[in-house]
One Martini backbone bead per residue (centre of mass of N, CA, C, O) as a GRO file, in nm:
protein
  315
    1MET     BB    1  -8.240  -6.646 -29.553
    2ALA     BB    2  -7.991  -6.578 -29.727
    3ASN     BB    3  -8.093  -6.735 -29.989
    4ILE     BB    4  -8.340  -6.542 -30.038
    5ASN     BB    5  -8.295  -6.245 -30.038
    6PRO     BB    6  -8.515  -6.031 -29.913
    7GLU     BB    7  -8.450  -5.754 -30.041
    8TYR     BB    8  -8.529  -5.828 -30.327
    9PHE     BB    9  -8.822  -5.910 -30.283
   10LEU     BB   10  -8.923  -5.646 -30.143
   11THR     BB   11  -8.851  -5.455 -30.376
   12ILE     BB   12  -9.042  -5.575 -30.584
   13VAL     BB   13  -9.298  -5.519 -30.426
   14GLU     BB   14  -9.261  -5.205 -30.387
   15GLU     BB   15  -9.212  -5.133 -30.705
   16GLY     BB   16  -9.369  -5.357 -30.919
   17THR     BB   17  -9.092  -5.379 -31.082
   18LEU     BB   18  -8.797  -5.488 -31.215
   19THR     BB   19  -8.681  -5.224 -31.311
   20ARG     BB   20  -8.703  -5.055 -31.047
   21ALA     BB   21  -8.565  -5.261 -30.862
   22ALA     BB   22  -8.291  -5.268 -31.008
   23GLN     BB   23  -8.227  -4.969 -30.970
   24LYS     BB   24  -8.235  -4.970 -30.656
   25LEU     BB   25  -8.014  -5.223 -30.637
   26TYR     BB   26  -7.791  -5.216 -30.857
   27VAL     BB   27  -7.901  -5.411 -31.087
   28SER     BB   28  -7.983  -5.620 -31.317
   29GLN     BB   29  -8.268  -5.731 -31.465
   30SER     BB   30  -8.176  -6.020 -31.536
   31SER     BB   31  -8.073  -6.103 -31.251
   32LEU     BB   32  -8.347  -6.054 -31.110
   33SER     BB   33  -8.510  -6.253 -31.279
   34GLN     BB   34  -8.343  -6.503 -31.199
   35TYR     BB   35  -8.394  -6.486 -30.901
   36LEU     BB   36  -8.705  -6.523 -30.913
   37LYS     BB   37  -8.707  -6.797 -31.053
   38ARG     BB   38  -8.550  -6.948 -30.830
   39LEU     BB   39  -8.739  -6.890 -30.597
   40GLU     BB   40  -8.997  -7.020 -30.717
   41LYS     BB   41  -8.872  -7.300 -30.761
   42ASN     BB   42  -8.789  -7.358 -30.461
   43LEU     BB   43  -9.096  -7.315 -30.355
   44GLY     BB   44  -9.321  -7.412 -30.584
   45VAL     BB   45  -9.420  -7.109 -30.658
   46GLU     BB   46  -9.604  -6.834 -30.737
   47LEU     BB   47  -9.566  -6.489 -30.631
   48PHE     BB   48  -9.661  -6.378 -30.913
   49ASP     BB   49  -9.845  -6.199 -31.147
   50HIS     BB   50  -9.701  -6.187 -31.468
   51GLY     BB   51  -9.963  -6.042 -31.625
   52THR     BB   52  -9.897  -5.785 -31.459
   53SER     BB   53  -9.913  -5.408 -31.437
   54PRO     BB   54  -9.817  -5.428 -31.181
   55LEU     BB   55  -9.712  -5.645 -30.973
   56ARG     BB   56  -9.884  -5.925 -30.824
   57LEU     BB   57  -9.965  -6.097 -30.562
   58THR     BB   58 -10.017  -6.388 -30.462
   59TYR     BB   59 -10.118  -6.577 -30.213
   60ALA     BB   60  -9.837  -6.697 -30.169
   61GLY     BB   61  -9.692  -6.423 -30.175
   62LYS     BB   62  -9.830  -6.300 -29.926
   63ARG     BB   63  -9.732  -6.513 -29.725
   64PHE     BB   64  -9.429  -6.469 -29.782
   65TYR     BB   65  -9.421  -6.169 -29.714
   66GLU     BB   66  -9.504  -6.198 -29.417
   67HIS     BB   67  -9.265  -6.380 -29.340
   68VAL     BB   68  -9.033  -6.191 -29.415
   69ARG     BB   69  -9.112  -5.951 -29.238
   70LYS     BB   70  -9.103  -6.108 -28.970
   71MET     BB   71  -8.807  -6.205 -28.984
   72MET     BB   72  -8.675  -5.925 -29.010
   73LYS     BB   73  -8.790  -5.812 -28.746
   74GLN     BB   74  -8.657  -6.017 -28.559
   75ASP     BB   75  -8.367  -5.949 -28.637
   76GLU     BB   76  -8.379  -5.649 -28.556
   77ASN     BB   77  -8.461  -5.687 -28.261
   78LEU     BB   78  -8.207  -5.845 -28.182
   79ARG     BB   79  -7.999  -5.627 -28.251
   80ARG     BB   80  -8.111  -5.415 -28.053
   81GLU     BB   81  -8.084  -5.585 -27.796
   82LEU     BB   82  -7.776  -5.635 -27.815
   83ARG     BB   83  -7.694  -5.334 -27.802
   84ASP     BB   84  -7.818  -5.298 -27.504
   85LEU     BB   85  -7.583  -5.478 -27.361
   86THR     BB   86  -7.422  -5.246 -27.360
   87ASP     BB   87  -7.294  -4.980 -27.176
   88GLU     BB   88  -7.316  -4.792 -27.418
   89LEU     BB   89  -7.504  -4.521 -27.517
   90SER     BB   90  -7.628  -4.553 -27.853
   91GLY     BB   91  -7.721  -4.426 -28.161
   92VAL     BB   92  -8.057  -4.420 -28.301
   93VAL     BB   93  -8.338  -4.198 -28.284
   94ARG     BB   94  -8.662  -4.235 -28.428
   95LEU     BB   95  -8.865  -3.949 -28.475
   96GLY     BB   96  -9.215  -3.860 -28.469
   97VAL     BB   97  -9.359  -3.541 -28.581
   98ALA     BB   98  -9.498  -3.264 -28.584
   99PHE     BB   99  -9.398  -2.966 -28.674
  100TRP     BB  100  -9.499  -2.808 -28.415
  101ARG     BB  101  -9.414  -3.020 -28.201
  102GLY     BB  102  -9.110  -2.983 -28.225
  103ALA     BB  103  -9.111  -2.680 -28.126
  104SER     BB  104  -9.206  -2.775 -27.825
  105LEU     BB  105  -9.048  -3.039 -27.747
  106LEU     BB  106  -8.737  -3.019 -27.808
  107PRO     BB  107  -8.650  -2.774 -27.623
  108ASP     BB  108  -8.741  -2.938 -27.358
  109VAL     BB  109  -8.586  -3.230 -27.411
  110PHE     BB  110  -8.311  -3.252 -27.575
  111PRO     BB  111  -8.093  -3.110 -27.405
  112SER     BB  112  -8.101  -3.309 -27.157
  113TYR     BB  113  -8.066  -3.569 -27.319
  114HIS     BB  114  -7.793  -3.496 -27.458
  115GLU     BB  115  -7.633  -3.460 -27.195
  116LYS     BB  116  -7.671  -3.762 -27.100
  117TYR     BB  117  -7.668  -3.872 -27.431
  118PRO     BB  118  -7.428  -3.789 -27.659
  119ASN     BB  119  -7.429  -4.075 -27.847
  120VAL     BB  120  -7.713  -3.991 -27.933
  121ARG     BB  121  -7.910  -3.981 -28.222
  122LEU     BB  122  -8.140  -3.765 -28.381
  123GLN     BB  123  -8.422  -3.863 -28.591
  124LEU     BB  124  -8.639  -3.694 -28.811
  125GLU     BB  125  -9.001  -3.700 -28.864
  126GLU     BB  126  -9.221  -3.480 -29.040
  127GLY     BB  127  -9.583  -3.463 -28.984
  128PRO     BB  128  -9.869  -3.585 -28.993
  129GLY     BB  129 -10.034  -3.822 -28.816
  130SER     BB  130 -10.088  -4.014 -29.058
  131GLN     BB  131  -9.783  -4.033 -29.131
  132MET     BB  132  -9.685  -4.158 -28.864
  133THR     BB  133  -9.837  -4.423 -28.887
  134GLN     BB  134  -9.696  -4.508 -29.152
  135ALA     BB  135  -9.405  -4.498 -29.039
  136LEU     BB  136  -9.451  -4.727 -28.839
  137GLU     BB  137  -9.537  -4.946 -29.038
  138ASN     BB  138  -9.250  -4.895 -29.214
  139ASP     BB  139  -9.005  -4.844 -29.016
  140ARG     BB  140  -8.896  -4.527 -29.003
  141ILE     BB  141  -8.978  -4.534 -28.698
  142ASP     BB  142  -8.989  -4.590 -28.353
  143PHE     BB  143  -9.154  -4.323 -28.271
  144ALA     BB  144  -9.438  -4.123 -28.165
  145VAL     BB  145  -9.552  -3.791 -28.107
  146MET     BB  146  -9.909  -3.799 -28.041
  147ASN     BB  147 -10.227  -3.766 -28.106
  148LEU     BB  148 -10.501  -3.963 -28.050
  149PRO     BB  149 -10.683  -4.140 -28.256
  150HIS     BB  150 -10.978  -4.317 -28.306
  151THR     BB  151 -10.838  -4.507 -28.548
  152LEU     BB  152 -10.650  -4.656 -28.380
  153ASP     BB  153 -10.471  -4.964 -28.353
  154TYR     BB  154 -10.434  -5.098 -28.035
  155THR     BB  155 -10.328  -5.391 -28.111
  156ARG     BB  156 -10.046  -5.265 -28.256
  157PHE     BB  157 -10.012  -5.047 -28.022
  158VAL     BB  158  -9.820  -4.850 -27.810
  159CYS     BB  159  -9.939  -4.620 -27.542
  160ARG     BB  160  -9.778  -4.344 -27.393
  161THR     BB  161  -9.886  -4.134 -27.175
  162LEU     BB  162  -9.826  -3.780 -27.122
  163CYS     BB  163 -10.110  -3.624 -27.177
  164GLU     BB  164 -10.376  -3.390 -27.143
  165GLU     BB  165 -10.501  -3.203 -27.418
  166ARG     BB  166 -10.602  -2.892 -27.509
  167PHE     BB  167 -10.801  -2.677 -27.678
  168LEU     BB  168 -10.751  -2.377 -27.849
  169VAL     BB  169 -10.858  -2.043 -27.938
  170ALA     BB  170 -10.769  -1.846 -28.202
  171MET     BB  171 -10.802  -1.486 -28.190
  172PRO     BB  172 -10.857  -1.171 -28.284
  173GLU     BB  173 -10.798  -0.918 -28.074
  174HIS     BB  174 -10.959  -0.661 -28.246
  175HIS     BB  175 -11.216  -0.789 -28.271
  176PRO     BB  176 -11.531  -0.710 -28.189
  177LEU     BB  177 -11.619  -0.995 -28.089
  178VAL     BB  178 -11.384  -1.032 -27.894
  179GLN     BB  179 -11.427  -0.780 -27.719
  180GLU     BB  180 -11.713  -0.862 -27.630
  181THR     BB  181 -11.638  -1.136 -27.499
  182LEU     BB  182 -11.433  -1.017 -27.280
  183LYS     BB  183 -11.617  -0.855 -27.085
  184ASN     BB  184 -11.773  -1.149 -26.958
  185ALA     BB  185 -11.547  -1.348 -26.924
  186LYS     BB  186 -11.449  -1.632 -26.826
  187THR     BB  187 -11.202  -1.834 -26.659
  188PHE     BB  188 -10.918  -2.065 -26.752
  189ARG     BB  189 -10.603  -2.076 -26.679
  190GLY     BB  190 -10.603  -1.753 -26.773
  191ASN     BB  191 -10.834  -1.798 -26.981
  192PRO     BB  192 -11.073  -1.726 -27.177
  193ILE     BB  193 -11.413  -1.800 -27.250
  194VAL     BB  194 -11.574  -1.941 -27.534
  195PRO     BB  195 -11.856  -1.959 -27.681
  196PHE     BB  196 -11.979  -2.153 -27.930
  197GLU     BB  197 -12.165  -1.941 -28.078
  198VAL     BB  198 -11.930  -1.753 -28.169
  199LEU     BB  199 -11.813  -1.960 -28.393
  200GLU     BB  200 -12.058  -1.881 -28.602
  201LYS     BB  201 -11.947  -1.557 -28.646
  202MET     BB  202 -11.674  -1.691 -28.760
  203PRO     BB  203 -11.425  -1.793 -28.932
  204TRP     BB  204 -11.265  -2.102 -29.015
  205ILE     BB  205 -10.930  -2.218 -28.972
  206SER     BB  206 -10.845  -2.514 -29.088
  207SER     BB  207 -10.751  -2.809 -29.113
  208MET     BB  208 -10.706  -3.068 -29.294
  209PRO     BB  209 -10.857  -3.305 -29.437
  210GLY     BB  210 -10.796  -3.600 -29.226
  211MET     BB  211 -10.683  -3.483 -28.999
  212HIS     BB  212 -10.683  -3.537 -28.669
  213SER     BB  213 -10.763  -3.247 -28.581
  214THR     BB  214 -11.011  -3.220 -28.764
  215VAL     BB  215 -11.173  -3.453 -28.648
  216GLU     BB  216 -11.178  -3.354 -28.353
  217VAL     BB  217 -11.306  -3.072 -28.398
  218SER     BB  218 -11.557  -3.164 -28.554
  219HIS     BB  219 -11.666  -3.330 -28.320
  220LEU     BB  220 -11.691  -3.098 -28.118
  221LEU     BB  221 -11.880  -2.917 -28.285
  222GLY     BB  222 -12.104  -3.129 -28.337
  223LYS     BB  223 -12.176  -3.177 -28.036
  224HIS     BB  224 -12.261  -2.846 -28.037
  225GLN     BB  225 -12.401  -2.767 -28.310
  226ILE     BB  226 -12.163  -2.665 -28.505
  227ARG     BB  227 -12.149  -2.465 -28.822
  228PRO     BB  228 -11.892  -2.361 -28.972
  229ASP     BB  229 -11.715  -2.123 -29.154
  230ILE     BB  230 -11.491  -2.206 -29.401
  231LEU     BB  231 -11.227  -2.041 -29.528
  232LEU     BB  232 -10.980  -2.253 -29.479
  233SER     BB  233 -10.717  -2.494 -29.543
  234THR     BB  234 -10.439  -2.616 -29.331
  235ALA     BB  235 -10.123  -2.781 -29.242
  236ASN     BB  236 -10.031  -2.501 -29.111
  237LEU     BB  237 -10.024  -2.353 -28.811
  238THR     BB  238  -9.883  -2.081 -28.876
  239THR     BB  239 -10.078  -1.989 -29.092
  240GLY     BB  240 -10.324  -1.970 -28.909
  241ILE     BB  241 -10.211  -1.761 -28.707
  242ASN     BB  242 -10.146  -1.536 -28.918
  243LEU     BB  243 -10.444  -1.502 -29.003
  244VAL     BB  244 -10.551  -1.422 -28.731
  245ALA     BB  245 -10.365  -1.167 -28.700
  246LYS     BB  246 -10.535  -1.045 -28.964
  247GLY     BB  247 -10.856  -1.112 -28.904
  248MET     BB  248 -10.984  -1.378 -29.065
  249GLY     BB  249 -11.006  -1.564 -28.794
  250TYR     BB  250 -11.014  -1.892 -28.659
  251CYS     BB  251 -10.829  -2.135 -28.450
  252PHE     BB  252 -10.714  -2.450 -28.361
  253ILE     BB  253 -10.502  -2.527 -28.064
  254PRO     BB  254 -10.289  -2.689 -27.913
  255GLU     BB  255 -10.159  -2.578 -27.622
  256ARG     BB  256  -9.850  -2.622 -27.699
  257GLY     BB  257  -9.869  -2.466 -27.962
  258ALA     BB  258  -9.947  -2.193 -27.835
  259SER     BB  259  -9.673  -2.151 -27.673
  260VAL     BB  260  -9.517  -2.113 -27.981
  261CYS     BB  261  -9.776  -1.911 -28.110
  262GLN     BB  262  -9.732  -1.613 -28.039
  263ARG     BB  263  -9.923  -1.282 -28.074
  264PRO     BB  264  -9.884  -1.008 -27.938
  265GLY     BB  265 -10.176  -0.805 -27.984
  266LYS     BB  266 -10.323  -1.020 -28.210
  267VAL     BB  267 -10.359  -1.280 -28.022
  268ARG     BB  268 -10.624  -1.466 -27.866
  269TYR     BB  269 -10.672  -1.702 -27.613
  270PHE     BB  270 -10.914  -1.967 -27.583
  271GLU     BB  271 -11.142  -2.136 -27.422
  272VAL     BB  272 -11.353  -2.391 -27.435
  273ASP     BB  273 -11.699  -2.472 -27.360
  274ALA     BB  274 -11.567  -2.790 -27.248
  275PRO     BB  275 -11.589  -2.984 -27.010
  276GLY     BB  276 -11.334  -3.238 -27.018
  277HIS     BB  277 -11.182  -3.166 -27.264
  278ALA     BB  278 -10.952  -3.395 -27.433
  279TRP     BB  279 -10.621  -3.484 -27.571
  280THR     BB  280 -10.421  -3.743 -27.622
  281LEU     BB  281 -10.080  -3.764 -27.542
  282ALA     BB  282  -9.832  -3.977 -27.712
  283ALA     BB  283  -9.631  -4.256 -27.721
  284VAL     BB  284  -9.579  -4.442 -28.029
  285TYR     BB  285  -9.563  -4.805 -28.083
  286ARG     BB  286  -9.489  -5.109 -28.180
  287ARG     BB  287  -9.540  -5.428 -28.055
  288ASP     BB  288  -9.325  -5.584 -28.266
  289VAL     BB  289  -9.109  -5.377 -28.146
  290TYR     BB  290  -8.801  -5.307 -28.042
  291LEU     BB  291  -8.726  -5.081 -27.788
  292SER     BB  292  -8.491  -4.895 -27.719
  293ARG     BB  293  -8.332  -4.751 -27.460
  294ALA     BB  294  -8.302  -4.472 -27.588
  295ALA     BB  295  -8.605  -4.438 -27.652
  296GLN     BB  296  -8.716  -4.480 -27.367
  297LEU     BB  297  -8.561  -4.234 -27.241
  298PHE     BB  298  -8.699  -4.020 -27.410
  299ILE     BB  299  -8.985  -4.075 -27.306
  300GLU     BB  300  -8.919  -4.014 -27.012
  301GLU     BB  301  -8.841  -3.720 -27.060
  302ALA     BB  302  -9.114  -3.634 -27.180
  303ALA     BB  303  -9.291  -3.717 -26.935
  304GLU     BB  304  -9.166  -3.512 -26.742
  305VAL     BB  305  -9.248  -3.258 -26.896
  306TYR     BB  306  -9.569  -3.331 -26.929
  307SER     BB  307  -9.630  -3.350 -26.610
  308ARG     BB  308  -9.641  -3.071 -26.612
  309ASP     BB  309  -9.755  -2.781 -26.624
  310PRO     BB  310  -9.856  -2.584 -26.843
  311VAL     BB  311  -9.770  -2.332 -27.026
  312PRO     BB  312  -9.857  -2.027 -27.024
  313VAL     BB  313  -9.994  -1.843 -27.276
  314GLY     BB  314 -10.141  -1.589 -27.267
  315CYS     BB  315 -10.186  -1.267 -27.452
   0.00000   0.00000   0.00000
């Protein structure tokens, strides 16, 4: 494996040209070109279609690429496992979360985890759920705490369920429609219930198309034959809440996001009238990756937090 110099080969694949790969590797383009010629000669096949730009892998190149990725992953898994054989828990835990999820998860979990394991450093990658899936695929993170999309390939990922999370509807407190709804509203877990037909009478501030939450909420609305008027779409939960506080419309918020996005006197949170509806929140990691003991212990800490009753959202 050392003679193959897999980092050089993988960088050429990822960058698509010898020029960009050489710049990233801090080597000359001519030396990288000679490396590739020697590699193809030793293997007896062409790994790239050299007549294309960017470079495209041949069938043999794709098979070799899969082999190199697998071998490097096995080497990394072994290194992680060997590190876990030492008595002292240390190293880096690479966690992926949505922006707003970090605001609710980390204050609850990280202080006690850090107190127990002060030599473990937490490295965050924040972004939408689709980005977290890609980060797992590219081994940029060890695991993600995320709501499970219907499109997730469960044959490739392990999903440790943390809780079943409900959507709440954030609505402007002083809107006449909200005040009318509150008059005879039934309650669930301390929150009033909003009938689905009310959501057709006010604009929806949605999350961005393609985001997991957008797909989930659209499915929920479609199931109840609701076609909302979309005011605008945003990837930022805080933007949505602030627009609700200004009376612009309503937005859907996972319940733990609502617990850290309260606007007393301006935003009222409602339960949706959909008994049994919940969205699974889980710690997700790849099946072919060795998950370090430090990462496993963080997941255990998060599971303990999320096993408790949700924090009341309040009014």
